[in-house]
C-alpha positions as CSV (number, residue, x, y, z in Angstrom):
1,M,-3.2,8.4,30.0
2,N,-0.4,9.7,32.1
3,G,3.3,10.6,32.2
4,D,5.1,11.8,29.0
5,V,2.5,10.0,26.8
6,M,-0.3,12.1,28.2
7,N,1.6,15.2,27.1
8,A,2.3,13.9,23.6
9,S,1.0,16.6,21.2
10,V,0.2,16.5,17.5
11,Q,3.4,18.4,17.0
12,T,5.4,15.8,18.8
13,V,3.8,13.0,16.7
14,R,4.4,15.0,13.6
15,E,8.0,15.5,14.3
16,F,8.6,11.8,15.0
17,W,6.9,10.5,11.9
18,N,8.3,13.4,9.7
19,S,11.8,12.3,10.7
20,S,11.1,8.6,10.1
21,P,8.3,8.0,7.6
22,C,6.8,4.5,8.0
23,Q,8.3,1.9,5.6
24,A,10.9,4.4,4.2
25,H,13.7,2.3,5.8
26,L,12.7,-0.9,4.0
27,S,15.0,-0.1,1.0
28,Q,18.4,1.4,0.6
29,A,18.4,1.3,-3.2
30,E,19.9,4.4,-4.8
31,D,17.7,4.1,-7.9
32,R,14.4,5.8,-6.9
33,R,12.1,3.5,-8.9
34,R,13.8,0.5,-7.5
35,Y,13.7,2.0,-4.0
36,F,9.9,2.2,-4.1
37,E,9.5,-1.2,-5.8
38,E,11.5,-2.9,-3.1
39,I,9.4,-1.3,-0.3
40,S,6.2,-2.6,-2.0
41,H,7.7,-6.0,-2.4
42,K,8.8,-6.2,1.2
43,R,5.4,-5.0,2.5
44,F,3.2,-7.2,0.4
45,G,5.5,-10.2,0.0
46,G,6.6,-10.5,3.6
47,R,4.8,-10.6,7.0
48,E,2.1,-8.1,5.8
49,W,1.0,-10.4,2.9
50,H,-2.5,-10.0,4.1
51,V,-2.7,-6.2,3.4
52,P,-4.0,-6.6,-0.2
53,Q,-6.6,-9.1,1.0
54,V,-8.0,-6.8,3.8
55,A,-7.6,-3.5,1.8
56,E,-9.3,-4.9,-1.3
57,F,-7.4,-2.5,-3.6
58,H,-9.4,-3.9,-6.6
59,A,-12.8,-3.1,-5.2
60,Y,-12.8,0.6,-5.6
61,R,-12.5,1.2,-9.4
62,D,-14.1,4.5,-10.3
63,K,-14.7,5.3,-6.6
64,D,-13.4,8.3,-4.6
65,V,-11.0,6.9,-2.0
66,L,-9.3,8.9,0.8
67,E,-6.4,7.5,2.8
68,V,-5.9,9.1,6.2
69,G,-2.3,8.9,7.1
70,C,-1.1,7.8,3.7
71,G,2.6,7.9,4.6
72,I,4.7,7.2,1.5
73,A,1.6,5.8,-0.3
74,T,2.6,2.2,-0.6
75,D,-1.0,1.2,-0.3
76,G,-2.2,4.3,-2.0
77,L,-0.4,3.4,-5.2
78,E,-2.3,0.1,-5.3
79,F,-5.7,1.8,-5.0
80,A,-4.8,4.2,-7.8
81,R,-3.4,1.4,-10.0
82,N,-6.7,-0.4,-9.6
83,G,-8.7,2.5,-10.9
84,A,-9.7,4.4,-7.7
85,R,-9.7,8.2,-7.7
86,Y,-7.2,8.4,-4.9
87,V,-6.5,11.1,-2.4
88,G,-3.9,10.8,0.4
89,V,-3.5,13.0,3.4
90,D,-0.8,12.9,6.0
91,L,0.3,14.9,9.0
92,T,3.9,15.0,7.8
93,P,5.3,17.0,4.8
94,H,8.2,14.6,4.3
95,S,5.8,11.6,3.7
96,I,3.7,13.7,1.3
97,E,6.9,14.6,-0.7
98,L,7.8,10.9,-1.0
99,A,4.3,9.9,-1.9
100,E,4.1,12.5,-4.7
101,E,7.5,11.4,-6.0
102,R,6.3,7.8,-6.0
103,F,3.2,8.5,-8.0
104,R,5.2,10.6,-10.5
105,L,7.8,7.9,-11.0
106,F,5.1,5.3,-11.8
107,G,2.9,7.6,-13.9
108,V,-0.1,7.2,-11.6
109,R,-2.6,9.9,-10.8
110,G,-3.4,10.9,-7.3
111,E,-3.9,13.9,-5.1
112,F,-2.0,14.6,-1.9
113,K,-2.4,17.1,1.0
114,V,-0.7,17.8,4.3
115,A,-3.5,17.7,6.8
116,N,-4.2,17.2,10.5
117,A,-7.1,14.7,10.5
118,E,-7.8,15.7,14.2
119,E,-9.0,19.0,12.8
120,R,-11.4,19.5,9.9
121,L,-10.1,17.7,6.9
122,P,-9.9,19.9,3.8
123,F,-12.9,18.3,2.0
124,P,-16.6,19.0,2.0
125,D,-19.1,16.7,3.7
126,A,-19.9,13.4,1.9
127,T,-16.9,13.6,-0.5
128,F,-15.7,10.0,-0.6
129,D,-17.0,6.5,-1.2
130,H,-14.3,4.8,0.9
131,V,-11.9,5.9,3.6
132,Y,-8.8,3.8,4.4
133,S,-6.4,4.2,7.3
134,F,-3.8,1.5,8.1
135,G,-1.9,1.8,11.4
136,V,-2.4,5.5,11.9
137,I,-5.0,6.8,14.2
138,H,-3.8,4.8,17.2
139,H,-0.9,7.3,17.2
140,S,-3.2,10.2,17.6
141,P,-3.7,12.1,20.9
142,T,-7.4,12.2,20.1
143,P,-8.4,9.4,17.7
144,E,-12.1,10.0,18.2
145,K,-11.8,13.3,16.4
146,I,-10.3,11.5,13.4
147,V,-13.1,9.0,13.4
148,K,-15.6,11.8,13.5
149,E,-13.9,13.3,10.4
150,I,-14.0,10.0,8.6
151,H,-17.7,9.8,9.2
152,R,-18.2,13.4,8.0
153,V,-16.3,13.0,4.7
154,L,-17.9,9.7,3.8
155,R,-21.0,9.6,1.6
156,P,-24.1,7.8,2.9
157,G,-23.5,4.2,2.3
158,G,-19.8,4.7,2.1
159,T,-17.4,2.3,3.6
160,F,-14.2,2.5,5.8
161,T,-11.3,0.1,6.6
162,V,-9.1,1.0,9.5
163,M,-6.2,-1.0,11.2
164,L,-5.6,-0.5,14.9
165,Y,-3.1,-2.3,17.1
166,N,-4.7,-5.3,18.8
167,R,-4.6,-5.5,22.6
168,T,-5.7,-9.2,22.6
169,S,-2.6,-10.3,20.6
170,I,0.6,-12.3,21.1
171,N,2.5,-9.1,20.4
172,Y,0.9,-7.2,23.2
173,Y,0.4,-9.7,26.1
174,L,3.3,-12.1,25.5
175,E,6.0,-10.0,23.8
176,I,5.4,-6.4,25.0
177,M,3.9,-6.9,28.4
178,F,5.7,-10.0,29.5
179,L,8.9,-11.0,27.7
180,R,10.2,-7.5,27.1
181,K,9.5,-6.5,30.7
182,V,11.1,-9.6,32.1
183,F,14.3,-9.4,29.9
184,R,14.7,-5.6,29.8
185,W,17.2,-5.7,32.7
186,L,19.5,-7.9,30.5
187,L,20.2,-4.7,28.5
188,L,22.0,-3.0,31.4
189,P,25.5,-4.4,30.9
190,R,27.1,-2.4,28.1
191,P,27.9,-5.4,25.7
192,M,24.3,-6.8,25.9
193,P,22.5,-4.8,23.2
194,R,25.1,-5.9,20.7
195,L,25.0,-9.5,21.8
196,I,21.1,-9.7,21.9
197,A,21.0,-8.0,18.4
198,A,23.4,-10.7,17.1
199,I,21.4,-13.5,18.6
200,T,17.8,-12.3,17.8
201,G,18.2,-10.1,14.8
202,F,16.6,-7.1,16.6
203,D,17.9,-3.7,15.6
204,R,20.9,-2.9,17.7
205,W,20.2,0.8,17.8
206,K,16.7,0.1,19.2
207,L,18.2,-2.0,22.0
208,E,20.8,0.7,22.7
209,A,18.0,3.3,23.0
210,H,16.0,1.1,25.3
211,R,19.0,0.7,27.5
212,D,19.6,4.4,27.6
213,I,16.0,5.0,28.6
214,L,16.1,2.3,31.2
215,I,19.2,3.9,32.8
216,S,18.0,7.5,32.6
217,K,14.4,7.0,33.6
218,G,14.2,3.7,35.4
219,R,10.5,2.9,35.4
220,V,8.2,4.3,32.9
221,S,4.4,4.4,32.9
222,H,2.3,1.7,31.2
223,E,1.4,4.1,28.4
224,E,5.0,5.0,27.8
225,W,6.0,1.4,27.8
226,V,3.4,0.5,25.1
227,S,4.4,3.4,23.0
228,M,8.1,2.7,23.0
229,N,7.6,-1.0,22.2
230,T,5.4,-0.6,19.2
231,D,7.1,1.7,16.6
232,G,10.5,2.1,18.2
233,P,11.8,3.5,21.5
234,F,11.3,7.1,20.5
235,C,7.6,6.7,19.4
236,P,5.8,9.3,21.4
237,L,2.3,7.7,21.4
238,A,0.7,4.4,20.5
239,R,-2.5,2.8,21.7
240,V,-3.9,-0.7,21.6
241,Y,-7.6,-1.7,21.3
242,D,-9.6,-4.8,22.1
243,R,-12.9,-5.6,20.4
244,R,-15.0,-3.6,22.7
245,E,-12.8,-0.5,22.6
246,A,-12.7,-0.6,18.8
247,A,-16.5,-1.0,18.6
248,E,-17.0,2.0,20.9
249,L,-14.6,4.1,18.8
250,F,-16.6,3.4,15.7
251,G,-20.0,3.4,17.3
252,S,-21.3,6.0,14.9
253,F,-21.1,3.6,12.0
254,T,-23.3,0.7,11.0
255,R,-22.5,-2.9,10.1
256,V,-19.2,-2.7,11.8
257,R,-17.2,-5.9,11.7
258,Q,-13.7,-6.8,13.1
259,E,-11.0,-9.3,12.3
260,V,-7.4,-9.8,13.4
261,W,-4.3,-10.6,11.3
262,E,-0.5,-10.9,11.4
263,F,1.6,-13.0,13.7
264,N,5.0,-11.2,13.4
265,V,7.4,-14.2,13.2
266,D,10.2,-11.7,12.5
267,H,10.5,-11.5,16.3
268,W,10.3,-15.3,16.7
269,P,12.9,-16.8,14.3
270,F,12.9,-20.1,16.1
271,V,9.1,-20.3,15.7
272,R,9.4,-19.7,11.9
273,R,11.7,-22.7,11.7
274,L,9.3,-25.0,13.6
275,I,5.9,-24.3,12.2
276,P,4.5,-24.3,8.6
277,R,3.3,-21.1,7.1
278,S,-0.3,-22.2,7.3
279,V,-0.1,-22.5,11.1
280,E,1.7,-19.1,11.3
281,R,-1.2,-17.5,9.4
282,R,-3.8,-19.3,11.5
283,I,-2.2,-18.0,14.7
284,G,-2.3,-14.5,13.2
285,R,-6.0,-14.8,12.5
286,L,-6.6,-15.7,16.2
287,F,-4.1,-13.5,18.0
288,G,-2.7,-11.2,15.4
289,W,-1.3,-7.7,16.0
290,H,-3.5,-6.0,13.3
291,R,-7.1,-5.4,14.3
292,M,-9.0,-4.6,11.1
293,I,-12.3,-2.7,11.5
294,H,-14.7,-2.4,8.5
295,G,-18.0,-0.6,8.4
296,Y,-20.5,1.7,6.7
297,R,-21.8,5.2,7.1
298,S,-25.6,5.1,7.3
């Protein structure tokens, strides 16, 4: 990698996600219980409807489950509610605070730790039956170190489920690498971010930020472009993986299988009106943004 992305450190990644925990923006409710309930409803009832299916929350009753990059524990709560002995670790203290609050409010047991998964996780070898990580390690400067730690803390025969951004997706090739590059110059006139936001439903602040970066930097590296077009214009680091790259990353595991999910029609409102939900989901299974990797430790 090169440019600013090459210099992205764990500290930079920590600062970004600590200031904006994933999913925390999905509700503005003042009542805290309602706040967390609304986030869960929007995650599992919207375009990420597939998460319960791929995570199989129900399958780990009486099992020791570790979530690497638990965030505010939206998925973690479901593991714990279904009887797993759940432990969540995250790089960011703010996310851990919100996760602990969530579990307290709903009377669910779990354990949380602030930890850098690139370093040695605070658990002995062979501690867990299952490790779960959804949309996390592709933001790491050295994801291979995290994979090594996942392997270490799993018991022999233990399983893992990890989501990585999919290179061979509509999101990557059509939206990020083609349409956004073609139309980015439309942002230059001052009124355009507001106009495009009104027409498309995109967040105006994101369009304004992209405009500012375009004016101040002009061209950016490929790696910077990918990062700033995944989790917002200020995201310091994000990677995408095809089948071969993901297989190499998890080469130390056995019986590894991959599948793709999630066609994000939020960015294609006209498509949502034209195609039935069944077709939308089929497209996601062929060219989706979420590359799910499952496997075993031998």
